[in-house]
BADRENMAR-496550 format. One record per residue (C-alpha): residue number from 1; x, y, z. Coordinates in Angstrom, 2 decimals, decimal comma, always signed. Layout:
<atoms>
[NUM [X Y Z]],
...
</atoms>
This chain:
<atoms>
[1 [+20,12 -24,30 +6,89]],
[2 [+19,58 -20,68 +7,77]],
[3 [+19,86 -19,60 +4,13]],
[4 [+17,45 -22,39 +3,02]],
[5 [+14,95 -21,40 +5,71]],
[6 [+15,14 -17,74 +4,68]],
[7 [+14,48 -18,59 +1,01]],
[8 [+11,53 -20,91 +1,88]],
[9 [+10,05 -18,20 +4,24]],
[10 [+10,54 -15,60 +1,50]],
[11 [+8,71 -17,65 -1,14]],
[12 [+5,91 -18,39 +1,31]],
[13 [+5,63 -14,77 +2,15]],
[14 [+5,42 -13,75 -1,50]],
[15 [+2,75 -16,40 -2,26]],
[16 [+0,69 -15,22 +0,68]],
[17 [+0,90 -11,63 -0,36]],
[18 [-0,29 -12,58 -3,86]],
[19 [-3,13 -14,75 -2,49]],
[20 [-4,28 -12,38 +0,21]],
[21 [-4,33 -9,21 -1,91]],
[22 [-7,60 -9,79 -3,80]],
[23 [-9,04 -11,50 -0,67]],
[24 [-8,41 -8,46 +1,55]],
[25 [-9,95 -6,28 -1,08]],
[26 [-13,03 -8,54 -1,12]],
[27 [-13,13 -8,45 +2,69]],
[28 [-13,11 -4,66 +2,70]],
[29 [-15,89 -4,60 +0,12]],
[30 [-18,02 -6,96 +2,21]],
[31 [-17,44 -4,92 +5,43]],
[32 [-18,33 -1,67 +3,67]],
[33 [-21,46 -3,25 +2,24]],
[34 [-22,59 -4,54 +5,56]],
[35 [-22,03 -1,19 +7,25]],
[36 [-24,18 +0,30 +4,66]],
[37 [-26,89 -2,25 +5,15]],
[38 [-26,29 -4,19 +1,97]],
[39 [-25,29 -7,81 +1,48]],
[40 [-22,21 -7,09 -0,55]],
[41 [-20,33 -9,27 -3,17]],
[42 [-18,78 -12,66 -2,38]],
[43 [-15,39 -12,80 -0,81]],
[44 [-13,80 -14,44 -3,86]],
[45 [-15,36 -12,01 -6,30]],
[46 [-12,05 -10,02 -6,82]],
[47 [-10,29 -13,30 -7,75]],
[48 [-13,15 -14,19 -10,18]],
[49 [-12,91 -10,80 -11,83]],
[50 [-9,16 -11,06 -12,23]],
[51 [-9,32 -14,54 -13,76]],
[52 [-12,06 -13,38 -16,11]],
[53 [-9,99 -10,45 -17,31]],
[54 [-6,85 -12,48 -17,64]],
[55 [-8,51 -14,54 -20,32]],
[56 [-9,33 -11,51 -22,50]],
[57 [-6,93 -9,81 -24,85]],
[58 [-6,33 -6,15 -24,21]],
[59 [-7,69 -3,63 -26,66]],
[60 [-5,26 -0,78 -27,28]],
[61 [-5,98 +2,55 -28,96]],
[62 [-4,58 +3,19 -32,45]],
[63 [-2,20 +5,81 -31,19]],
[64 [-0,96 +3,64 -28,23]],
[65 [+2,75 +2,93 -28,07]],
[66 [+4,80 +0,20 -26,45]],
[67 [+4,42 +2,14 -23,21]],
[68 [+0,80 +0,97 -22,83]],
[69 [+1,82 -2,57 -23,29]],
[70 [+4,74 -2,55 -20,98]],
[71 [+3,66 -0,38 -18,07]],
[72 [+1,18 -2,86 -16,52]],
[73 [+3,99 -5,44 -16,08]],
[74 [+6,39 -2,80 -14,83]],
[75 [+3,89 -1,56 -12,21]],
[76 [+3,01 -5,09 -11,01]],
[77 [+6,67 -6,10 -10,85]],
[78 [+7,70 -3,01 -8,82]],
[79 [+4,81 -3,43 -6,44]],
[80 [+5,47 -7,21 -6,10]],
[81 [+9,17 -6,63 -5,22]],
[82 [+8,09 -3,94 -2,68]],
[83 [+5,59 -6,32 -1,18]],
[84 [+8,23 -9,02 -0,82]],
[85 [+10,45 -6,64 +1,19]],
[86 [+7,82 -5,88 +3,86]],
[87 [+8,08 -8,47 +6,73]],
[88 [+4,90 -10,38 +7,48]],
[89 [+4,72 -13,56 +9,56]],
[90 [+8,57 -13,93 +9,82]],
[91 [+11,75 -11,78 +9,93]],
[92 [+15,24 -12,40 +8,48]],
[93 [+13,97 -13,73 +5,20]],
[94 [+16,15 -14,01 +2,12]],
[95 [+15,51 -10,41 +1,03]],
[96 [+15,64 -8,90 +4,54]],
[97 [+18,97 -7,14 +3,88]],
[98 [+17,27 -5,25 +1,06]],
[99 [+14,11 -4,59 +3,11]],
[100 [+14,82 -0,87 +3,30]],
[101 [+12,13 +1,80 +3,73]],
[102 [+13,77 +3,99 +1,21]],
[103 [+13,82 +1,24 -1,33]],
[104 [+10,07 +0,59 -0,73]],
[105 [+9,45 +4,26 -1,33]],
[106 [+11,34 +4,16 -4,64]],
[107 [+9,60 +0,99 -5,87]],
[108 [+6,13 +2,44 -5,04]],
[109 [+7,20 +5,65 -6,95]],
[110 [+8,15 +3,45 -9,99]],
[111 [+4,71 +1,81 -9,97]],
[112 [+3,03 +5,20 -9,69]],
[113 [+5,01 +6,58 -12,62]],
[114 [+4,18 +3,53 -14,72]],
[115 [+0,53 +4,14 -14,17]],
[116 [+0,80 +7,82 -14,96]],
[117 [+2,76 +7,03 -18,16]],
[118 [+0,10 +4,55 -19,25]],
[119 [-2,64 +7,11 -18,78]],
[120 [-0,61 +9,77 -20,72]],
[121 [+0,34 +7,46 -23,55]],
[122 [-3,14 +7,37 -25,08]],
[123 [-3,53 +11,12 -25,08]],
[124 [-7,00 +11,22 -23,62]],
[125 [-8,17 +14,18 -21,60]],
[126 [-9,36 +12,21 -18,56]],
[127 [-6,21 +10,11 -18,47]],
[128 [-3,98 +13,16 -18,57]],
[129 [-6,02 +14,88 -15,93]],
[130 [-5,90 +11,93 -13,59]],
[131 [-2,14 +11,48 -14,16]],
[132 [-1,44 +15,19 -13,53]],
[133 [-3,37 +15,23 -10,30]],
[134 [-1,86 +11,90 -9,07]],
[135 [+1,70 +13,20 -9,62]],
[136 [+0,89 +16,53 -7,98]],
[137 [-0,54 +14,79 -4,96]],
[138 [+2,59 +12,64 -4,87]],
[139 [+4,66 +15,81 -4,55]],
[140 [+3,04 +16,26 -1,04]],
[141 [+2,76 +12,54 -0,09]],
[142 [+6,31 +11,45 -0,75]],
[143 [+7,99 +14,14 +1,41]],
[144 [+5,63 +13,15 +4,25]],
[145 [+6,61 +9,54 +3,75]],
[146 [+10,35 +10,35 +3,65]],
[147 [+10,08 +12,42 +6,89]],
[148 [+8,43 +9,55 +8,55]],
[149 [+11,25 +7,30 +7,35]],
[150 [+13,72 +9,71 +8,89]],
[151 [+11,90 +9,46 +12,21]],
[152 [+12,12 +5,71 +12,20]],
[153 [+15,82 +5,81 +11,19]],
[154 [+16,46 +8,02 +14,22]],
[155 [+14,62 +5,69 +16,54]],
[156 [+16,13 +2,46 +15,29]],
[157 [+19,45 +3,71 +13,79]],
[158 [+18,53 +2,06 +10,49]],
[159 [+15,98 +2,24 +7,69]],
[160 [+15,78 -1,57 +7,53]],
[161 [+12,33 -2,80 +8,27]],
[162 [+13,43 -5,73 +10,36]],
[163 [+15,75 -3,50 +12,46]],
[164 [+12,97 -0,97 +12,95]],
[165 [+10,54 -3,59 +14,06]],
[166 [+13,00 -5,12 +16,54]],
[167 [+13,94 -1,66 +17,88]],
[168 [+10,30 -0,70 +18,47]],
[169 [+9,39 -4,02 +19,93]],
[170 [+12,37 -4,02 +22,44]],
[171 [+11,97 -0,25 +23,23]],
[172 [+10,60 +1,31 +26,32]],
[173 [+6,82 +0,92 +26,67]],
[174 [+4,54 +3,89 +26,65]],
[175 [+3,19 +6,24 +23,99]],
[176 [+5,51 +8,31 +21,95]],
[177 [+4,40 +11,56 +20,42]],
[178 [+6,67 +11,15 +17,45]],
[179 [+5,32 +7,73 +16,63]],
[180 [+1,79 +8,92 +16,89]],
[181 [+2,43 +11,73 +14,41]],
[182 [+4,24 +9,47 +12,05]],
[183 [+1,35 +7,03 +12,22]],
[184 [-1,16 +9,75 +11,22]],
[185 [+1,15 +10,96 +8,41]],
[186 [+1,63 +7,45 +7,03]],
[187 [-2,15 +6,81 +7,14]],
[188 [-2,67 +9,87 +4,98]],
[189 [+0,00 +8,73 +2,56]],
[190 [-1,55 +5,26 +2,43]],
[191 [-4,88 +6,73 +1,43]],
[192 [-3,24 +8,65 -1,30]],
[193 [-1,23 +5,65 -2,67]],
[194 [-4,27 +3,44 -2,71]],
[195 [-6,77 +5,98 -3,94]],
[196 [-9,15 +5,41 -1,08]],
[197 [-11,85 +7,65 +0,41]],
[198 [-11,67 +10,62 +1,30]],
[199 [-8,99 +11,36 -1,27]],
[200 [-10,37 +9,32 -4,12]],
[201 [-13,20 +6,96 -4,95]],
[202 [-12,19 +3,37 -5,60]],
[203 [-13,48 +1,64 -8,75]],
[204 [-15,59 -0,68 -6,72]],
[205 [-17,26 +2,08 -4,75]],
[206 [-21,14 +1,86 -4,68]],
[207 [-21,45 +5,41 -6,00]],
[208 [-20,89 +4,14 -9,51]],
[209 [-18,56 +4,73 -12,46]],
[210 [-15,36 +6,80 -12,42]],
[211 [-15,92 +10,58 -12,52]],
[212 [-13,70 +13,36 -13,79]],
[213 [-12,30 +14,14 -10,40]],
[214 [-11,03 +10,63 -9,74]],
[215 [-7,34 +9,66 -9,99]],
[216 [-6,96 +5,95 -10,54]],
[217 [-10,34 +5,56 -12,17]],
[218 [-9,48 +8,27 -14,84]],
[219 [-6,11 +6,71 -15,45]],
[220 [-7,54 +3,23 -16,08]],
[221 [-10,37 +4,20 -18,40]],
[222 [-8,42 +2,94 -21,51]],
[223 [-7,20 -0,25 -19,88]],
[224 [-8,95 -3,51 -20,74]],
[225 [-8,54 -7,24 -20,68]],
[226 [-5,28 -8,70 -19,38]],
[227 [-3,78 -5,23 -18,86]],
[228 [-6,69 -4,11 -16,65]],
[229 [-6,33 -7,33 -14,59]],
[230 [-2,65 -6,53 -14,01]],
[231 [-3,49 -2,99 -12,92]],
[232 [-6,27 -4,24 -10,59]],
[233 [-3,87 -6,83 -9,13]],
[234 [-1,30 -4,07 -8,59]],
[235 [-3,84 -1,99 -6,74]],
[236 [-4,85 -4,86 -4,55]],
[237 [-1,25 -5,79 -3,87]],
[238 [-0,40 -2,23 -3,04]],
[239 [-3,22 -2,05 -0,51]],
[240 [-1,99 -5,28 +1,09]],
[241 [+1,54 -3,89 +1,17]],
[242 [+0,51 -0,85 +3,02]],
[243 [-1,53 -2,83 +5,57]],
[244 [+1,46 -5,13 +6,09]],
[245 [+3,85 -2,19 +6,36]],
[246 [+1,62 -0,45 +9,04]],
[247 [+1,39 -3,69 +10,91]],
[248 [+5,19 -4,25 +10,71]],
[249 [+5,96 -0,66 +11,94]],
[250 [+3,37 -0,08 +14,63]],
[251 [+2,32 -3,67 +15,57]],
[252 [+5,68 -5,42 +15,42]],
[253 [+4,84 -8,25 +17,91]],
[254 [+4,35 -11,90 +17,00]],
[255 [+6,86 -12,00 +14,05]],
[256 [+8,91 -15,17 +14,10]],
[257 [+12,50 -15,47 +12,92]],
[258 [+12,85 -17,16 +9,54]],
[259 [+15,08 -19,90 +10,90]],
[260 [+12,73 -20,80 +13,80]],
[261 [+10,87 -23,57 +11,89]],
[262 [+7,44 -24,16 +10,45]],
[263 [+5,70 -24,27 +13,91]],
[264 [+6,91 -20,70 +14,68]],
[265 [+5,89 -19,59 +11,17]],
[266 [+2,36 -20,88 +11,82]],
[267 [+2,22 -19,01 +15,07]],
[268 [+3,53 -15,88 +13,34]],
[269 [+0,93 -16,32 +10,60]],
[270 [-1,78 -16,70 +13,22]],
[271 [-0,80 -13,33 +14,58]],
[272 [-0,18 -11,57 +11,32]],
[273 [-3,48 -12,35 +9,60]],
[274 [-5,69 -10,91 +12,42]],
[275 [-3,54 -7,72 +12,29]],
[276 [-4,25 -7,36 +8,62]],
[277 [-7,96 -8,04 +9,17]],
[278 [-8,09 -5,54 +11,94]],
[279 [-6,51 -2,85 +9,73]],
[280 [-8,97 -3,77 +6,88]],
[281 [-11,87 -3,45 +9,26]],
[282 [-10,67 +0,03 +10,45]],
[283 [-10,25 +1,11 +6,81]],
[284 [-13,78 -0,07 +5,95]],
[285 [-15,28 +1,74 +8,95]],
[286 [-13,38 +4,92 +8,09]],
[287 [-14,46 +4,89 +4,40]],
[288 [-18,02 +4,24 +5,40]],
[289 [-18,08 +7,21 +7,86]],
[290 [-16,13 +9,77 +5,81]],
[291 [-17,35 +11,46 +2,67]],
[292 [-15,02 +12,03 -0,30]],
[293 [-13,52 +15,50 -0,11]],
[294 [-13,33 +17,99 -2,91]],
[295 [-10,30 +17,47 -5,14]],
[296 [-9,08 +20,99 -4,45]],
[297 [-8,87 +20,19 -0,67]],
[298 [-6,54 +17,22 -1,15]],
[299 [-3,35 +19,33 -1,16]],
[300 [-4,46 +20,83 +2,15]],
[301 [-4,96 +17,30 +3,59]],
[302 [-1,61 +16,15 +2,39]],
[303 [+0,02 +19,35 +3,54]],
[304 [-1,31 +18,61 +7,01]],
[305 [+0,19 +15,15 +6,83]],
[306 [+3,53 +16,65 +5,84]],
[307 [+3,35 +19,03 +8,73]],
[308 [+2,61 +16,23 +11,20]],
[309 [+5,49 +14,20 +9,92]],
[310 [+7,81 +17,20 +10,39]],
[311 [+6,45 +17,79 +13,91]],
[312 [+7,16 +14,21 +14,69]],
[313 [+10,75 +14,78 +13,71]],
[314 [+10,95 +17,91 +15,86]],
[315 [+9,60 +16,08 +18,89]],
[316 [+12,09 +13,29 +18,27]],
[317 [+14,99 +15,64 +18,11]],
[318 [+13,87 +17,36 +21,30]],
[319 [+13,36 +14,11 +23,17]],
[320 [+16,72 +12,69 +22,21]],
[321 [+18,58 +15,87 +22,97]],
[322 [+19,78 +16,38 +19,34]],
[323 [+18,28 +19,73 +18,83]],
</atoms>
């Protein structure tokens, strides 16, 4: 019965992540529009755009290889597997033994490399520029992410997300400097991974069409039809993944065990959804208040995040007496 409950909870979690990804993106668009004094698009507009694009055949360049046709599916599959590993309304799901932070980092790296390969395959100048900048920024973002993972592993004795959430939920109350520094570092990494302001300008930003300095916008200029829908779904799912990951690490309360039954699942869902909406609101407020920085300042921003993650590890060593 426990295995069956874990499988059902895992399937329900996966369906919720797929359904919520475009809805959260639409919610962020509405919040940003209202903060700027505009009405904004309907909540279901991202789903309408995806369904419209899925009905269209992709148009590939003459010099495009099989890479351009395969990478949208690889990127979506890697992001979908990573999203299924992040706990949401329940713990101890069927894939919980594989819910390792290091595995999540690797799957996100695979999706990022797939997008970069798709941009480089056509041979366009803007695609190559966006891919080069995205990979160079990842060289700063991934070490910061890994240092934060090391901190959580020291606190919980494991890199499993369920174990980390239980350890932080049952730990001694009170603020921890190392957790605060890790939070700031992960927020910076999340902005990089999702191409959000101030590091990038999303495709749906009111400022208009993608520019030369953009990352994801430049890499998706050659995508169309069904492939563009897959890339947009990957971006929406990646944003939802990061919101769920931050909620699981820093707001680990209200998560029900997978074998606790549908009633506990509903209670866990009633707690999980407001956490995602709160994080989406904070993101919308942040993007509305902060201007996009110059592309040459992005390595400094990510270097500061790397330094904060390292300082968090140092404070953790000092507090636990391991230094």
